[in-house]
Kinemage of the C-alpha trace (Angstrom):
@kinemage 1
@onewidth
@group {chain A} dominant
@subgroup {mainchain}
@vectorlist {calphas} color= white
{ca unk a 1} P -5.989 -3.885 19.614
{ca unk a 2} L -3.461 -4.667 16.995
{ca unk a 3} L -5.343 -7.442 15.532
{ca unk a 4} L -8.577 -5.118 14.970
{ca unk a 5} L -6.248 -2.313 13.345
{ca unk a 6} L -4.675 -4.436 11.002
{ca unk a 7} L -8.082 -5.588 10.030
{ca unk a 8} L -8.888 -2.059 9.618
{ca unk a 9} L -5.498 -1.687 7.300
{ca unk a 10} L -6.621 -4.721 5.419
{ca unk a 11} L -10.032 -3.306 4.727
{ca unk a 12} L -8.949 0.014 3.466
{ca unk a 13} L -6.326 -1.648 1.607
{ca unk a 14} L -8.863 -3.666 -0.452
{ca unk a 15} L -10.385 -0.905 -1.523
{ca unk a 16} L -7.959 1.007 -3.520
{ca unk a 17} L -8.284 0.635 -6.936
{ca unk a 18} L -6.117 -1.388 -9.797
{ca unk a 19} L -3.750 0.893 -10.954
{ca unk a 20} L -3.422 3.528 -8.079
{ca unk a 21} L -1.186 3.381 -4.841
{ca unk a 22} L -1.502 4.966 -1.495
{ca unk a 23} L 1.107 5.263 1.635
{ca unk a 24} L 1.296 3.610 5.110
{ca unk a 25} L 0.958 7.447 6.054
{ca unk a 26} L -2.407 7.930 4.518
{ca unk a 27} L -3.936 4.791 5.586
{ca unk a 28} L -2.794 5.502 8.930
{ca unk a 29} L -4.151 8.749 8.627
{ca unk a 30} L -7.493 7.621 7.133
{ca unk a 31} L -7.785 5.424 10.642
{ca unk a 32} L -7.336 8.040 12.616
{ca unk a 33} L -4.003 7.120 13.430
{ca unk a 34} L -1.901 9.356 11.976
{ca unk a 35} L 1.688 8.723 13.667
{ca unk a 36} L 0.837 4.523 12.955
{ca unk a 37} L 2.569 4.357 9.518
{ca unk a 38} L 5.062 2.282 10.726
{ca unk a 39} L 2.657 0.141 12.269
{ca unk a 40} L 0.407 0.092 8.640
{ca unk a 41} L 3.817 -1.147 7.579
{ca unk a 42} L 3.834 -4.250 10.003
{ca unk a 43} L 0.089 -5.110 9.146
{ca unk a 44} L 1.184 -5.121 5.150
{ca unk a 45} L 3.873 -7.236 5.940
{ca unk a 46} L 1.994 -9.553 7.536
{ca unk a 47} L -1.027 -9.541 4.841
{ca unk a 48} L 1.637 -11.473 1.988
{ca unk a 49} L -0.467 -14.698 3.944
{ca unk a 50} L -3.731 -13.264 2.536
{ca unk a 51} L -3.805 -13.479 -1.466
{ca unk a 52} L -6.953 -11.140 -1.498
{ca unk a 53} L -4.933 -7.968 -0.007
{ca unk a 54} L -3.529 -6.286 -2.785
{ca unk a 55} L -0.519 -5.261 -0.407
{ca unk a 56} L 1.626 -4.457 -3.375
{ca unk a 57} L -0.756 -1.023 -4.035
{ca unk a 58} L 0.683 0.355 -0.336
{ca unk a 59} L 4.348 2.270 -0.951
{ca unk a 60} L 5.997 4.726 1.155
{ca unk a 61} L 5.145 8.478 1.047
{ca unk a 62} L 7.605 9.208 -1.548
{ca unk a 63} L 6.584 6.292 -3.905
{ca unk a 64} L 8.868 4.498 -3.397
{ca unk a 65} L 8.596 0.173 -2.680
{ca unk a 66} L 9.728 -0.192 0.217
{ca unk a 67} L 7.837 -3.366 1.078
{ca unk a 68} L 9.097 -5.330 -2.106
{ca unk a 69} L 11.409 -7.443 0.068
{ca unk a 70} L 8.556 -8.873 1.436
{ca unk a 71} L 6.769 -10.268 -1.491
{ca unk a 72} L 7.970 -13.650 -3.526
{ca unk a 73} L 10.707 -12.494 -5.449
{ca unk a 74} L 12.630 -8.814 -5.150
{ca unk a 75} L 10.733 -8.140 -8.510
{ca unk a 76} L 7.389 -9.437 -7.545
{ca unk a 77} L 5.913 -5.935 -5.978
{ca unk a 78} L 7.282 -4.021 -9.428
{ca unk a 79} L 5.563 -6.517 -11.698
{ca unk a 80} L 2.066 -6.732 -9.886
{ca unk a 81} L 1.836 -2.857 -10.101
{ca unk a 82} L 3.080 -3.050 -13.561
{ca unk a 83} L 0.385 -5.672 -14.460
{ca unk a 84} L -1.847 -2.744 -13.230
{ca unk a 85} L -0.280 -0.338 -15.672
{ca unk a 86} L 1.909 1.696 -12.479
{ca unk a 87} L 4.870 2.525 -14.042
{ca unk a 88} L 8.065 1.692 -11.713
{ca unk a 89} L 11.640 2.875 -12.132
{ca unk a 90} L 14.368 2.037 -9.808
{ca unk a 91} L 11.945 0.913 -7.475
{ca unk a 92} L 10.130 3.978 -7.557
{ca unk a 93} L 6.516 4.726 -8.886
{ca unk a 94} L 6.718 6.725 -12.014
{ca unk a 95} L 3.983 10.173 -11.634
{ca unk a 96} L 3.440 9.192 -8.147
{ca unk a 97} L 1.153 12.054 -7.305
{ca unk a 98} L -1.097 11.387 -10.830
{ca unk a 99} L -1.867 7.446 -9.677
{ca unk a 100} L -1.758 8.061 -5.597
{ca unk a 101} L -5.081 7.173 -3.914
{ca unk a 102} L -5.958 9.272 -0.649
{ca unk a 103} L -8.671 7.534 1.463
{ca unk a 104} L -9.453 10.370 2.826
{ca unk a 105} L -10.590 12.162 -0.391
{ca unk a 106} L -11.787 8.914 -2.011
{ca unk a 107} L -14.016 7.283 0.713
{ca unk a 108} L -16.060 10.124 1.714
């Protein structure tokens, strides 16, 4: 089950447009596992061996770059987001609500 869940997470993450972010919880809710945000986080941690998955676009529910330690350097996640036009200050997405991508709203 975990492997299929991870693949489902990756499919959703690959749909997040450049310049937008979503949260672990929003992905879990979209996949029908509202209480599985932590499992989405585990999937993101495992995604770093798959460069085609834009894991940098997944943050916590407050816009914090909680997964930044799983990238090549402490600033790699921020740099990837900023390269797409997402502003980050103090490890937090600026204007989080404006750049938030909700799969439940966007994938109808």
